[in-house]
VOGU-3710 file (C-alpha; in Angstrom, 3 decimals, decimal comma):
1> xxxxxxxxxx> 0,000/0,000/0,000  1,253/3,507/-0,690  2,755/5,047/2,424  2,843/1,779/4,345  5,835/-0,506/4,777  5,496/-4,151/5,679  8,037/-6,458/7,271  7,583/-10,210/7,595  8,577/-11,716/10,949  8,602/-15,415/11,745
11> xxxxxxxxxx> 6,978/-16,522/15,001  7,303/-19,970/16,538  3,798/-21,038/17,478  2,443/-23,863/19,586  4,111/-27,177/18,777  6,793/-25,408/16,750  4,437/-24,349/13,940  5,997/-21,517/11,934  3,732/-18,478/11,774  4,102/-15,471/9,499
21> xxxxxxxxxx> 3,571/-12,150/11,268  3,528/-8,867/9,390  4,583/-5,600/10,987  3,136/-2,450/9,413  5,045/0,807/9,725  5,129/4,224/8,148  8,173/4,773/5,925  10,799/7,313/7,026  9,709/10,781/5,963  12,798/11,240/3,800
31> xxxxxxxxxx> 12,284/7,952/1,995  10,290/7,612/-1,226  6,784/6,271/-0,761  6,323/2,576/-1,410  4,713/1,654/-4,714  1,688/-0,502/-5,411  -1,892/-0,160/-4,317  -5,411/-1,410/-4,725  -6,744/-4,447/-2,963  -4,190/-6,910/-4,382
41> xxxxxxxxxx> -1,951/-6,642/-1,316  -0,714/-10,227/-1,546  2,182/-9,275/-3,813  2,865/-6,105/-1,839  3,207/-8,072/1,380  5,588/-10,581/-0,139  7,579/-7,914/-1,975  8,061/-5,815/1,154  8,769/-8,664/3,535  12,266/-7,337/4,241
51> xxxxxxxxxx> 11,273/-3,658/4,423  10,286/-1,593/7,438  12,859/-2,929/9,900  10,727/-1,786/12,796  10,797/1,903/11,879  7,998/3,781/13,514  7,409/1,092/16,143  5,781/2,457/19,272  6,899/1,576/22,788  4,648/0,491/25,628
61> xxxxxxxxxx> 2,825/-2,370/23,955  1,297/-2,800/20,550  -1,653/-4,035/18,533  -2,106/-7,595/17,260  -4,610/-8,065/14,422  -6,227/-11,494/14,064  -8,115/-12,356/10,872  -11,122/-14,634/10,604  -11,497/-18,135/9,175  -10,289/-18,279/5,524
71> xxxxxxxxxx> -8,687/-14,843/5,977  -5,135/-13,562/6,157  -3,106/-10,732/7,642  -3,321/-8,679/4,421  -7,034/-8,119/5,048  -6,055/-5,701/7,832  -3,961/-3,402/5,636  -6,431/-0,522/5,592  -6,848/-0,733/9,368  -3,075/-0,950/9,821
81> xxxxxxxxxx> -2,615/2,263/7,862  -4,176/4,408/10,602  -3,204/2,224/13,535  0,491/2,278/12,658  0,687/6,070/12,994  0,130/5,669/16,745  0,801/2,077/17,762  3,184/-0,714/16,899  0,938/-2,767/14,618  1,348/-6,447/13,755
91> xxxxxxxxxx> -1,002/-8,799/11,905  -0,701/-12,579/12,209  -1,373/-15,214/9,581  -2,929/-17,834/11,838  -2,018/-21,490/11,415  -3,458/-22,995/8,255  -3,851/-19,538/6,696  -1,850/-17,137/4,547  1,906/-17,748/4,611  1,923/-19,631/7,912
101> xxxxxxxxxx> 2,472/-23,383/8,181  -0,379/-25,754/7,412  0,624/-28,980/9,199  -1,301/-31,976/7,900  -1,858/-33,339/11,402  -2,762/-29,949/12,871  -3,925/-29,482/15,474  -6,587/-26,964/14,408  -8,241/-26,607/17,779  -8,991/-23,560/19,921
111> xxxxxxxxxx> -6,132/-24,236/22,313  -3,600/-24,164/19,478  -4,879/-20,879/18,030  -4,873/-19,184/21,416  -1,380/-20,501/22,219  -0,150/-19,223/18,846  -1,466/-15,727/19,547  0,054/-15,811/23,026  3,413/-16,807/21,515  3,222/-13,928/19,017
121> xxxxxxxxxx> 2,521/-11,391/21,755  5,395/-12,610/23,897  7,986/-13,207/21,168  7,334/-9,851/19,500  7,223/-7,908/22,765  3,710/-6,542/22,156  2,437/-6,710/25,736  0,406/-5,064/27,078  -1,281/-5,744/23,763  -4,490/-4,529/22,179
131> xxxxxxxxxx> -6,136/-7,465/20,415  -8,353/-6,724/17,422  -10,031/-9,763/15,947  -12,529/-10,533/13,236  -14,794/-13,602/13,471  -12,630/-16,603/14,452  -9,795/-14,186/15,231  -12,076/-12,337/17,656  -12,773/-15,579/19,490  -9,034/-16,240/19,702
141> xxxxxxxxxx> -8,586/-12,704/21,035  -11,119/-12,934/23,846  -9,960/-16,422/24,817  -6,398/-15,086/25,146  -7,641/-12,079/27,107  -9,472/-14,432/29,478  -6,477/-16,752/29,846  -3,761/-14,102/30,137  -5,202/-10,815/31,439  -1,670/-9,715/32,269
151> xxxxxxxxxx> -0,847/-9,576/28,555  -3,925/-7,756/27,239  -4,745/-4,062/27,556  -7,850/-3,812/25,363  -9,966/-5,929/23,022  -12,035/-5,331/19,888  -14,437/-8,092/18,821  -15,696/-7,806/15,248  -18,749/-9,825/14,167  -18,232/-13,011/16,192
161> xxxxxxxxxx> -20,923/-14,826/18,124  -20,450/-16,235/21,618  -23,183/-18,819/21,055  -22,544/-22,108/19,269  -23,219/-21,749/15,565  -24,780/-25,204/15,282  -23,818/-28,530/13,717  -25,932/-27,806/10,642  -23,674/-24,882/9,758  -20,712/-27,245/9,466
171> xxxxxxxxxx> -22,539/-29,231/6,807  -23,515/-26,029/5,038  -19,930/-24,775/5,093  -18,603/-28,079/3,783  -21,039/-27,958/0,881  -20,212/-24,311/0,199  -16,463/-24,910/0,126  -16,963/-27,833/-2,263  -19,024/-25,602/-4,546  -16,104/-23,285/-5,323
181> xxxxxxxxxx> -15,190/-23,715/-9,020  -11,460/-24,160/-8,395  -9,099/-23,686/-10,027  -10,164/-20,231/-11,156  -8,646/-19,185/-14,481  -7,965/-15,569/-13,463  -8,301/-13,304/-10,438  -11,118/-11,558/-12,288  -12,963/-14,886/-12,266  -12,388/-15,145/-8,517
191> xxxxxxxxxx> -13,817/-11,683/-7,933  -16,829/-12,299/-10,133  -17,746/-15,621/-8,552  -17,566/-14,388/-4,961  -19,109/-11,005/-5,721  -21,867/-12,100/-8,105  -22,145/-15,805/-8,963  -21,922/-17,510/-5,560  -25,454/-18,944/-5,092  -25,361/-18,117/-1,355
201> xxxxxxxxxx> -25,310/-14,384/-2,143  -28,485/-12,360/-1,772  -27,107/-9,401/-3,760  -23,848/-8,403/-5,462  -20,977/-7,703/-3,066  -17,875/-6,293/-4,796  -15,837/-6,058/-1,584  -16,453/-9,756/-0,979  -14,954/-10,532/-4,381  -11,852/-8,520/-3,496
211> xxxxxxxxxx> -11,635/-10,204/-0,092  -11,490/-13,709/-1,576  -9,142/-12,669/-4,363  -6,610/-11,918/-1,619  -6,645/-15,505/-0,339  -5,857/-17,043/-3,714  -2,461/-18,070/-5,038  -1,514/-18,733/-8,638  -0,626/-22,336/-9,436  0,214/-24,116/-12,678
221> xxxxxxxxxx> -3,447/-24,863/-13,380  -4,921/-21,550/-12,173  -5,809/-19,768/-8,923  -6,413/-21,812/-5,774  -6,950/-20,959/-2,088  -4,002/-20,504/0,271  -5,689/-22,936/2,671  -7,030/-26,491/2,687  -10,770/-27,111/3,061  -10,450/-29,952/5,562
231> xxxxxxxxxx> -8,251/-27,885/7,875  -10,674/-24,955/7,767  -13,566/-27,196/8,750  -11,478/-28,588/11,611  -10,714/-25,052/12,806  -14,417/-24,160/12,710  -15,525/-27,275/14,594  -15,070/-25,849/18,099  -17,256/-22,798/17,680  -19,801/-24,604/15,538
241> xxxxxxxxxx> -20,540/-26,938/18,449  -19,467/-24,988/21,550  -20,501/-21,686/23,123  -17,923/-19,358/24,693  -19,886/-17,151/27,072  -17,948/-18,197/30,180  -14,619/-17,086/28,686  -16,190/-13,812/27,586  -17,158/-13,107/31,195  -13,516/-13,535/32,268
251> xxxxxxxxxx> -12,239/-10,690/30,067  -11,080/-7,955/32,447  -9,917/-5,286/30,000  -12,038/-2,719/28,118  -13,750/-4,472/25,200  -15,675/-3,231/22,180  -18,180/-5,462/20,371  -18,738/-4,380/16,758  -21,309/-5,739/14,350  -22,351/-4,987/10,802
261> xxxxxxxxxx> -26,096/-4,547/10,432  -26,125/-7,366/7,864  -23,444/-9,468/9,542  -23,459/-12,833/11,282  -23,788/-11,374/14,787  -27,320/-10,300/15,640  -28,039/-7,151/17,641  -29,619/-8,955/20,599  -26,696/-11,338/20,993  -24,158/-8,543/20,545
271> xxxxxxxxxx> -25,810/-6,508/23,282  -25,886/-9,548/25,559  -22,169/-10,036/24,927  -21,616/-6,428/26,006  -23,632/-7,084/29,163  -21,580/-10,195/29,967  -18,261/-8,448/29,394  -17,210/-6,708/32,616  -16,132/-3,580/30,689  -17,978/-4,025/27,423
281> xxxxxxxxxx> -19,116/-1,435/24,892  -21,212/-1,768/21,746  -21,072/-0,367/18,207  -22,717/-1,196/14,926  -21,926/-0,165/11,364  -24,628/0,456/8,739  -24,277/-1,027/5,259  -21,804/-3,631/6,514  -22,042/-7,404/6,433  -19,793/-9,975/8,032
291> xxxxxxxxxx> -16,575/-8,514/6,582  -17,049/-5,344/8,611  -13,567/-3,790/8,541  -13,032/-4,740/4,907  -16,391/-3,705/3,474  -16,746/-0,441/5,380  -13,237/0,700/6,415  -14,338/4,284/7,127  -17,286/3,235/9,290  -15,076/0,701/11,048
301> xxxxxxxxxx> -12,521/3,367/11,859  -15,216/5,736/13,138  -16,229/3,239/15,840  -12,881/1,571/16,596  -10,621/4,604/16,806  -12,499/6,498/19,567  -12,622/3,326/21,649  -8,871/2,848/21,293  -8,236/6,521/22,066  -9,932/6,049/25,399
311> xxxx> -8,709/2,573/26,271  -5,178/2,616/24,858  -3,176/5,839/25,246  -0,754/6,156/22,329
//
């Protein structure tokens, strides 16, 4: 992204799994601005993996960004642009996703994801950390905050339910993943299918097409996902079948629950989550679906930034 430098850092996760973390920093003022742009940040991340070198890092803790299921660190680039002017900002490719390891035997269980995030915070010196998570990443964030309150200063939960999603949703997800017409011939085909042709869509969603284009990688036969379907279903198993209200109640730090009006998290459940959180606050974003921060980056910033200003002094 123009005006944003990215450095790849390797983190050793639970069980020795290698995790790719990406630190976002502003370039030195005297340096030329980085090239590239648009939503195709995959190449920009890989190109700039050796840039940055920690310039602009802020002392006194940092921010760790945790993507959702099927996502990757690059999806936080627009958020990282404004965060990195005030805080040390790192995004993690969680196990099975992005450029992190995808061990055949896993494990892809909640304990492993939480331990990975804990390892990233400690190895990168981010504590006391602000955790910002979307969907599955939000669950990882509040589970870490409940387990290690000494590490976490503040928490932002974006469009993730505390209730079990239900066994039926696992079957639906399995069928949906199998329906993808992979390999895609071009990235334009990826965008069109996810934005227009996916039969689960109620209306066209251009941002959704861009979102999924970022998790594709070019192979000899075309464009395929950076993840494996079976591993994603394993990762989703825990929150499809289990609720996580008790862990939510153990979060001691200030916490913001954000939902898109057309997202997966309903208003009643979101407000109950705020009630259960000892220091919870609530915000919702119009014209946003599940991919809140990606679909409506300006609306997302308008609710997240004031919360961070109050909870996390720069």
